[in-house]
C-alpha positions, 0 to 999 in steps of 0.5 A: 721207932723210925730212928730205931729201925734206921739204927738197926738197919745201919748197924746190920749193914755195917757189921755185914760189910765188915764181915765180908771184907774181914773174911776175904782178908782171912782167906788171903792169909790162908793162901800162905803155906801152913806152919805150926805155931801152936807150941808153947801156948803159955809163952805165946800168951805171955808174949801177946800180953806183954807186947800187944796189950802191954805195949812193951816195945813201944817204950824205946821211943818214950814220947810216941809211946806216951801218946800212943798209950792214951790213944790205945787206952782211950780207944779201948775204954771209950768203946765201953760207952759205945755199948750204951749208945748201941743199946739206946739206939736199938731200944729208944732209951737214953743213958740206959746205964744211968742207974749205976749212980756214982759209978756211972758218973765216974765212968762218964767223967773218965771217958771225957778225960780220955777223950781229951787225951786222945784228941790232944795225942792225935793233934800232936801226931799230926804236928809230928807228921806235917810240921816237924816232918819226922824222917821215918814218916817219909820214904819212897814207899810212903806214897800219897795213899799211905800218907793220906791213910794216916791223916784220915785216921787221925782226923777221924779220931779228932772229929769223933772225940769232938762229937762225943764231948759236944754231945755230952755238953748238950746233954748236960745243958738239957739236963739243967733245963729239965728237958724230958727224956734227958735224965740227970746222970753223968759227970762232965769234967771236960764238956762242961766248959763247952756249955757256955758256947751252946745255944739256950734253946731246948730244941736247938740243943736237942738237935745238936745232941742228936746230930753229935750222937748220930755222927759219933756212932755212924763214924764208928761204924764207918771206921770199922769198915775202913779198917780192912782197907787201911794200915790200921788193921793192926788194931785187930791183928796185933794180938794174934800176930804177937801170939803166933810170932816166932819164939826161936832166937832171932837169927835162927833159920830153919833147914829144909828136910830135903836138903838136910837128908841130902847132906846126911846121905853124902856124909853117911852112905848108910843113911836112909832118909825118910820119904819127904815130898820135895818142895820149892826152895824159898819163895817167889810169890806170896803163896810160897810164904807161910800164913804168918808172913802174910798176917805180918803184912796185914798187921804192919802199921807203916810206923817206919821203926824198922826202916829207921834202924836198918843199917842198909837203909841208913847208908843209902841202900835201896832196902826198906823193911817197911816197904817189904811188908807193904809190898807183900800186903799189896801183892797178896791183896792183888792175888785175892782180888784176882781169885774173886774175879777170875777164880782160884787158879788164875795166874796174872804172870806177876810175882812178889819177887821182881814185880814188887820187890827188886833183887837189889833190895833183898841183897842189900839186907845184912840179916842183922835183925834190927828191923825184927827187934824194932817192930812193936808187934813182932813183925819179921821182914827178914824172914820174907827177905831170906825166903826170896833170897833162897829162891833166887839162889837155889831155884834160879842159881842167880846171886850177885858175883860176890855171893857166888865167889863166897860160896865157891870159897866155902865149898873149896876152902871151908872159909869165905876167903880164897886162901887155902886152909893150909895157909889159914894160920900164916898171919900168926908166924913170927908173933 
């Protein structure tokens, strides 16, 4: 009964703490401007099923896609076994689902095989990071914390799978010894190979089995509360992020109603625009972005696929789309902490543009959409970059000289070049 009470208190504390932190992140996301993404629900659902559940954009890189598939499937399916652990912990039972008979044996055997594939995949991921040292896992934005964050998760997964297999091995051996409370149930295709190295003492086996059982469930509850501080929040947010992703053709930009009305009025003096409240052009801080942009930031897993295909980054320019998302997440988290500490209206004098993302970064972007295309969960760094650019140009009238020259040429010559429209076809003379 003591262990059941302890388990209940631990579970309630873990779920309560996660709920508090999760609600703070939702609050931070809602700091963004409203945007309607409720259209085409069927298409959005299919996008989520294909991209998030089906991992369709992962297959561009077959090896990590293959390994990630095992970790993904293992994480989802092995958590079915956690349900049994939770029931056993609360009611003091042991393998409560053993009455399923052959189906139970099949499930436990499948869990073990998946646990082994997760273990091997995580080891290979560590080798890719620290032995092969793949380029996309490096970069100026990949400071000590992002690197450590990835390592913590991979090592935790390895330890949890090891504890799961050792727990089953001790359980299987206790079953062969006829220990009370250990019902004969389950199939152990992997953990059976560990039985030979385990002690033969029943008390020692019980201690080992209980220790692994507690480590496994405490580790899962700790992992749950680590997620809000980690890039691995994509485990939860990948699904809504793909559902609410932009369904318009990539590269299509929206027009501001106030600007459109001004242009129409200039072209047609009889045009009477509808009354619209003038707003700020573009974005200077995270509260000027929309809530989907902020959810994108919390969904980013820092995999570096966007940066690895960015032509600006490849040619040595300062821009890294991954850094854009990481900076946005860091800034909105900072704003949220300021609200918790000082209140809703507190201003710290900082902004996303300049304090986190430099002007050089946003103007290095070629707006090619390669980063958007490469992201496995439909994150859109380009939209944030374009919002920051729009603010710089339309609110501050600050743009590189080459941009100002181009805009002047378009205004005067109807083309980006300085030549008169009358001379536009001179190149064809004599041909």
